[in-house]
C-alpha positions as CSV (number, residue, x, y, z in Angstrom):
1,M,-2.9,46.9,-6.4
2,T,-4.7,46.6,-9.7
3,T,-5.3,43.8,-12.1
4,G,-4.6,45.9,-15.2
5,G,-8.2,45.6,-16.3
6,K,-8.1,41.8,-16.2
7,K,-10.8,40.1,-14.2
8,P,-9.9,38.4,-10.9
9,L,-9.3,34.7,-10.8
10,K,-12.4,32.9,-9.4
11,M,-10.9,30.7,-6.8
12,G,-12.1,27.8,-4.7
13,I,-10.4,26.0,-1.8
14,I,-10.8,22.4,-0.9
15,G,-10.0,21.7,2.7
16,V,-10.7,24.6,5.0
17,G,-8.4,23.4,7.7
18,V,-5.6,24.9,9.8
19,G,-3.3,25.5,6.8
20,A,-6.1,27.2,4.9
21,T,-6.5,29.8,7.7
22,Q,-3.1,31.1,6.8
23,I,-3.9,31.3,3.1
24,M,-7.4,32.7,3.0
25,P,-6.7,36.2,4.5
26,N,-4.2,36.8,1.7
27,M,-6.7,35.6,-0.9
28,E,-9.1,38.2,0.5
29,A,-6.5,41.0,0.3
30,M,-5.6,40.4,-3.3
31,D,-7.4,42.2,-6.2
32,E,-6.3,39.3,-8.4
33,I,-8.3,36.7,-6.5
34,D,-12.0,36.2,-5.9
35,L,-12.4,33.5,-3.2
36,M,-15.8,32.4,-4.3
37,A,-16.1,28.8,-3.0
38,G,-15.0,26.5,-0.3
39,A,-15.4,22.7,0.4
40,D,-15.0,20.8,3.6
41,T,-16.4,17.7,5.2
42,N,-16.7,19.3,8.7
43,P,-20.1,20.9,9.2
44,R,-18.8,23.4,11.8
45,V,-16.0,24.5,9.4
46,R,-18.5,25.0,6.6
47,E,-20.7,27.1,8.8
48,A,-17.8,29.3,9.8
49,F,-16.7,29.6,6.2
50,K,-20.2,30.7,5.2
51,A,-20.3,33.2,8.0
52,R,-16.9,34.6,7.0
53,Y,-17.8,34.7,3.2
54,P,-21.6,35.1,3.0
55,D,-21.4,35.5,-0.8
56,A,-19.3,32.4,-1.4
57,K,-20.6,29.0,-2.3
58,V,-20.0,26.2,0.3
59,F,-19.8,22.6,-0.6
60,D,-19.6,19.4,1.5
61,S,-17.3,17.6,-0.9
62,A,-14.4,18.1,-3.3
63,E,-16.5,16.6,-6.1
64,A,-19.3,19.2,-5.7
65,L,-16.9,22.1,-5.8
66,C,-15.2,20.7,-8.9
67,A,-18.5,20.4,-10.6
68,D,-19.2,24.2,-10.2
69,P,-18.6,25.8,-13.7
70,D,-18.0,29.2,-12.1
71,V,-14.8,28.1,-10.3
72,E,-11.7,28.7,-12.5
73,A,-8.9,27.5,-10.1
74,V,-8.7,25.5,-6.9
75,W,-6.3,25.5,-4.0
76,V,-6.0,22.0,-2.6
77,A,-5.4,22.1,1.1
78,T,-6.8,18.7,2.2
79,P,-4.7,16.2,4.2
80,N,-1.5,15.1,2.4
81,N,-2.8,11.7,1.2
82,F,-5.6,13.5,-0.7
83,H,-3.3,16.0,-2.5
84,S,-2.8,13.7,-5.5
85,P,-6.4,12.4,-6.0
86,H,-7.9,15.9,-5.4
87,T,-5.4,17.6,-7.7
88,I,-6.2,15.0,-10.4
89,M,-9.9,15.5,-9.8
90,V,-9.6,19.3,-10.1
91,A,-7.5,18.9,-13.3
92,N,-10.0,16.5,-14.8
93,S,-12.7,19.1,-14.2
94,G,-10.8,21.5,-16.4
95,K,-9.7,23.8,-13.6
96,H,-6.3,25.2,-12.8
97,V,-4.9,23.9,-9.5
98,V,-2.5,24.7,-6.6
99,S,-1.4,21.7,-4.6
100,E,-0.3,22.3,-1.0
101,K,3.0,20.9,0.1
102,P,4.0,18.1,0.0
103,M,2.9,17.6,-3.6
104,A,2.2,13.9,-3.1
105,L,3.3,10.9,-1.1
106,S,5.2,9.2,-3.9
107,M,6.8,9.9,-7.2
108,K,4.2,7.8,-8.9
109,E,1.4,10.0,-7.5
110,A,3.3,13.1,-8.5
111,E,3.7,11.9,-12.1
112,A,0.0,11.2,-12.3
113,M,-0.7,14.7,-11.2
114,V,1.6,16.2,-13.9
115,E,0.0,13.9,-16.5
116,A,-3.5,15.0,-15.5
117,A,-2.7,18.7,-15.7
118,D,-1.0,18.2,-19.1
119,R,-3.8,16.1,-20.5
120,N,-6.4,18.6,-19.5
121,G,-4.5,21.7,-20.5
122,V,-4.5,23.3,-17.1
123,K,-1.9,25.0,-14.9
124,L,-0.5,23.1,-11.9
125,L,1.4,24.9,-9.3
126,C,3.1,23.4,-6.2
127,G,3.0,25.6,-3.1
128,H,3.2,26.9,-0.5
129,T,6.7,26.8,0.9
130,L,9.1,29.3,2.6
131,G,11.1,29.3,-0.6
132,F,8.6,32.1,-1.5
133,S,9.5,34.1,1.7
134,P,11.3,37.5,1.4
135,P,14.5,36.4,3.1
136,V,15.0,33.4,0.9
137,M,14.1,35.3,-2.3
138,Q,16.5,38.1,-1.4
139,M,19.3,35.6,-0.5
140,R,18.9,34.2,-4.0
141,R,19.2,37.7,-5.6
142,I,22.4,38.4,-3.6
143,I,23.9,35.0,-4.6
144,R,23.0,35.5,-8.2
145,S,24.5,39.1,-8.2
146,G,27.9,37.6,-7.7
147,E,29.0,40.2,-5.1
148,L,30.2,37.5,-2.7
149,G,31.5,35.2,-5.4
150,P,29.9,31.8,-6.3
151,L,27.8,29.9,-3.8
152,K,29.6,27.1,-2.1
153,T,27.5,25.6,0.6
154,L,24.2,25.9,2.5
155,N,23.4,25.1,6.1
156,N,19.9,25.0,7.4
157,W,18.7,23.7,10.8
158,A,15.3,24.0,12.5
159,F,14.6,22.9,16.1
160,T,10.8,23.4,16.7
161,D,7.9,22.0,18.8
162,W,6.1,20.6,15.8
163,M,5.5,17.2,17.6
164,L,3.9,19.0,20.5
165,Q,1.3,20.9,18.4
166,A,-2.2,19.5,18.2
167,R,-2.1,16.6,15.8
168,Q,-4.7,14.3,14.2
169,P,-3.6,10.7,13.6
170,E,-2.8,11.1,9.9
171,E,-0.4,14.0,10.7
172,L,1.9,11.5,12.4
173,D,1.6,8.6,10.0
174,E,4.3,8.7,7.3
175,T,2.3,6.2,5.2
176,V,-0.2,9.0,4.6
177,G,2.3,11.9,4.5
178,G,2.6,12.6,8.2
179,G,5.6,13.6,10.3
180,V,8.1,16.5,10.0
181,L,9.8,15.2,6.9
182,Y,6.6,15.3,4.7
183,R,5.0,18.2,6.4
184,Q,8.0,20.5,7.1
185,G,10.6,19.1,4.8
186,P,9.2,21.0,1.8
187,H,9.9,24.4,3.5
188,Q,13.6,23.7,3.9
189,L,14.2,21.5,0.8
190,D,12.4,23.8,-1.6
191,S,14.4,26.8,-0.2
192,L,17.7,24.9,-0.6
193,R,16.9,23.9,-4.1
194,L,15.9,27.4,-5.0
195,L,19.2,28.9,-3.7
196,G,21.3,26.1,-5.1
197,G,19.9,26.2,-8.6
198,G,17.5,23.2,-8.3
199,M,19.7,20.4,-9.6
200,V,20.5,18.1,-6.7
201,R,22.7,15.1,-7.7
202,T,22.7,12.9,-4.6
203,I,21.2,12.9,-1.1
204,R,22.0,11.0,2.0
205,G,19.8,11.2,5.1
206,T,18.4,9.8,8.2
207,T,15.1,10.0,10.1
208,G,14.1,9.5,13.7
209,K,10.9,8.3,15.4
210,W,11.7,8.6,19.0
211,W,8.5,8.9,21.0
212,P,6.0,6.0,21.3
213,E,3.3,8.5,22.2
214,R,4.0,10.4,18.9
215,P,4.4,7.5,16.4
216,G,5.8,9.5,13.5
217,V,9.0,10.9,12.1
218,G,10.0,13.8,14.4
219,Y,13.5,14.3,13.1
220,Y,15.4,14.2,9.9
221,S,18.9,15.2,8.7
222,A,20.4,15.1,5.2
223,F,23.4,16.0,3.1
224,L,22.8,17.2,-0.4
225,E,25.2,17.5,-3.4
226,F,24.2,19.7,-6.3
227,E,25.3,19.2,-9.9
228,N,27.2,22.5,-9.7
229,G,29.3,21.4,-6.8
230,V,27.3,23.2,-4.1
231,T,26.6,21.2,-1.0
232,A,23.9,21.6,1.7
233,N,23.3,20.3,5.2
234,V,19.8,20.3,6.6
235,T,18.4,19.2,10.0
236,N,14.9,19.4,11.4
237,N,14.1,18.3,15.0
238,G,10.4,18.7,16.0
239,Y,10.5,17.4,19.6
240,G,10.5,20.8,21.2
241,Y,13.2,20.6,23.8
242,S,15.6,23.3,22.6
243,M,14.4,25.7,19.9
244,T,16.3,27.5,17.2
245,A,14.3,30.6,18.4
246,D,16.4,30.3,21.6
247,L,19.5,31.1,19.6
248,V,18.1,34.5,18.4
249,P,18.6,37.2,21.1
250,W,15.6,39.2,20.0
251,S,13.2,36.3,20.1
252,D,10.8,35.4,22.9
253,E,10.8,31.8,24.2
254,Q,7.6,31.0,22.3
255,G,9.4,31.0,18.9
256,R,6.2,32.3,17.2
257,G,5.8,31.4,13.6
258,L,4.6,27.9,14.2
259,I,0.9,27.2,14.4
260,E,0.8,27.9,18.1
261,G,3.4,29.6,20.3
262,Y,4.3,27.7,23.4
263,T,6.5,28.7,26.3
264,H,9.0,26.1,27.6
265,E,6.7,25.6,30.6
266,D,3.8,24.9,28.1
267,R,6.0,22.3,26.4
268,V,6.8,20.5,29.7
269,N,3.1,20.3,30.4
270,I,2.2,19.1,26.9
271,R,4.8,16.3,27.0
272,E,3.3,15.1,30.3
273,E,-0.2,15.1,28.8
274,L,1.0,13.1,25.8
275,K,2.7,10.5,28.0
276,A,-0.4,10.1,30.1
277,G,-2.7,10.1,27.0
278,D,-4.8,13.0,28.6
279,R,-4.6,15.5,25.7
280,D,-7.8,16.2,23.8
281,E,-6.2,16.5,20.4
282,M,-9.4,17.0,18.4
283,A,-10.5,19.9,20.6
284,A,-7.1,21.5,20.5
285,K,-7.0,21.1,16.7
286,D,-10.5,22.6,16.2
287,A,-9.4,25.6,18.3
288,L,-7.0,26.5,15.5
289,R,-9.5,26.4,12.6
290,I,-11.6,29.1,10.9
291,G,-13.7,31.1,13.3
292,S,-11.5,30.4,16.3
293,D,-9.9,33.0,18.6
294,H,-6.5,31.7,17.5
295,E,-7.3,32.2,13.8
296,R,-8.3,35.8,14.5
297,R,-5.3,36.6,16.6
298,M,-2.6,34.9,14.5
299,W,-3.8,35.4,10.9
300,R,-6.4,38.1,10.8
301,E,-5.1,40.9,13.0
302,T,-2.5,43.2,11.5
303,P,0.3,44.0,14.1
304,K,0.9,47.7,14.8
305,E,4.5,47.3,13.7
306,A,6.4,44.6,11.7
307,P,7.4,41.8,14.1
308,P,11.1,40.8,14.1
309,W,12.0,37.6,12.2
310,R,12.2,34.5,14.3
311,P,13.4,31.1,13.1
312,A,10.3,28.9,13.0
313,N,9.5,26.3,10.3
314,L,12.4,27.2,8.1
315,G,14.8,27.6,11.0
316,I,18.2,29.3,10.6
317,L,19.6,29.3,7.1
318,V,23.2,30.3,6.2
319,A,24.3,30.6,2.6
320,T,28.1,30.5,2.3
321,C,29.7,32.0,-0.9
322,E,33.4,32.1,-1.8
323,R,33.8,35.6,-0.2
324,G,31.1,35.8,2.4
325,D,28.0,34.5,4.2
326,I,24.4,35.5,4.3
327,R,21.9,34.7,7.1
328,Q,18.7,36.2,8.5
329,S,18.9,39.2,10.8
330,K,16.1,40.8,13.0
331,Y,14.5,42.6,10.1
332,G,16.6,41.7,7.1
333,L,19.8,39.8,6.2
334,Y,23.3,39.9,7.6
335,V,25.7,40.0,4.7
336,Y,29.2,39.1,5.9
337,K,32.0,40.1,3.4
338,D,35.6,41.2,3.2
339,G,34.7,44.8,4.1
340,G,32.7,43.8,7.2
341,V,29.1,42.9,8.1
342,E,26.1,44.7,6.7
343,D,22.6,44.4,8.1
344,R,20.7,44.7,4.8
345,A,17.0,45.6,4.8
346,L,14.6,43.4,3.0
347,E,13.1,44.7,-0.2
348,V,9.8,43.1,0.8
349,T,9.2,43.2,4.5
350,R,6.2,41.0,5.0
351,Y,5.7,37.3,4.2
352,Q,2.1,36.7,3.2
353,A,1.6,32.9,2.9
354,G,0.3,31.9,-0.5
355,R,0.4,35.4,-2.0
356,E,3.4,34.8,-4.3
357,D,2.0,31.4,-5.3
358,L,-1.3,32.9,-6.2
359,M,0.4,35.7,-8.2
360,E,2.4,33.1,-10.1
361,L,-0.8,31.3,-10.9
362,Y,-2.7,34.5,-11.8
363,N,0.0,35.7,-14.1
364,A,0.2,32.3,-15.8
365,I,-3.5,32.2,-16.5
366,R,-4.3,35.9,-17.2
367,N,-0.9,37.0,-18.7
368,D,0.4,33.8,-20.1
369,A,3.5,33.9,-17.9
370,P,5.5,30.8,-16.9
371,V,4.7,28.7,-13.9
372,Y,8.1,28.3,-12.2
373,H,6.9,26.1,-9.3
374,D,5.1,23.7,-11.6
375,G,4.5,20.0,-11.3
376,A,8.1,19.2,-12.3
377,W,9.5,21.5,-9.7
378,G,7.2,20.1,-7.0
379,M,8.1,16.5,-8.0
380,A,11.8,17.3,-7.7
381,T,11.4,18.6,-4.1
382,L,9.3,15.5,-3.3
383,E,12.2,13.4,-4.7
384,L,14.4,14.7,-1.9
385,I,11.8,13.7,0.7
386,T,11.5,10.2,-0.7
387,G,15.3,10.1,-1.1
388,I,15.8,10.8,2.6
389,M,13.3,8.1,3.5
390,E,15.1,5.6,1.3
391,S,18.5,6.6,2.5
392,S,17.5,6.3,6.1
393,T,16.5,2.7,5.4
394,T,19.4,1.6,3.2
395,G,22.2,3.8,4.8
396,K,23.3,4.7,1.3
397,D,23.4,7.8,-1.0
398,V,20.4,8.1,-3.3
399,V,21.1,9.3,-6.9
400,L,18.3,11.6,-8.0
401,T,16.7,11.5,-11.4
402,H,13.8,14.0,-11.4
403,Q,15.6,17.2,-10.6
404,V,14.9,20.4,-12.7
405,P,16.6,23.8,-12.6
406,I,15.0,27.0,-11.7
407,S,14.7,29.4,-14.7
408,D,17.1,32.3,-14.9
409,E,14.0,34.4,-15.7
410,Y,12.6,33.7,-12.2
411,D,14.3,36.8,-10.7
412,A,13.5,39.1,-13.6
């Protein structure tokens, strides 16, 4: 890979947490990115970051990183309730910015982020979601090719053990962006918007908070109607009893793809620990961060062969067109059509979290290309999340007002 003679983008990252461990290896591997700074409030994390990147600058606050004149762009990977203030801070420092999902906690916060980016003349990109993943991207190309006729409906359901993973208190408090809707919803909702064209007209949904020992939203379900007549059903259950991975014959029982892969026996034991209040959440969380054995195994070791696809955060996704269906297969996509079923290989075989987001940012800055997943796009996905929350309370459909289409040039 070359940068065509253009210099790499000097990148900083604020919040070197569990999410960042998935992104940083791909930053390292890209000629287009120079990961030259990191900021975190945790001393152990800062030490591990410095050991990993001895030439990088290390800061103990977002403010200090933003004040560094050498940093051109920043990936904001702090807890969800800091996405908006930190993105605004970065924009006000004159740096381009990627805000992790969810973009913000409210539409008001999202609007302030867009305004700050516009006022300071910087690029704002909203990532990362599985809408960037190879299966979803190729589904979109097949849909747009017209070979199966027009898209009619989308069905997407994920059953995971998200609520059993190590969680800090803010990860379970929806008032600060906790729970599966804020934290996992963007993966599904962004993908559905991408496939459906972006313009959702109405949404009706419900949420569930069912465990007193896990006081957060662990379930949501919604029905979406697009302006073009396409409909979508989406469900996410994070309580970890049955798993969508169980429905895939080539998957193991761990359903790997989430932060940690548990067996069904592991899940039984964790539920008992949570009920008894015996689980050391902070130690379990720290064991996932930079410098841990888990980080090395999951994100820094290249497997000898490409692993088969397993339904993790996104779950199982079926796109139904007038004359056929599309869904994920072991290594590609099943395309069901009048002539039979084809197991079609993926054009890109490996999903590298953050890579496509970073390439979109790099091309926007160095090559003056469009930012497709910009603040307006991120705000439209956030509107689905807040719409589900509102609908769950009122029991009514929510008419959406901030939706935007995806450009026809996106697939070019």
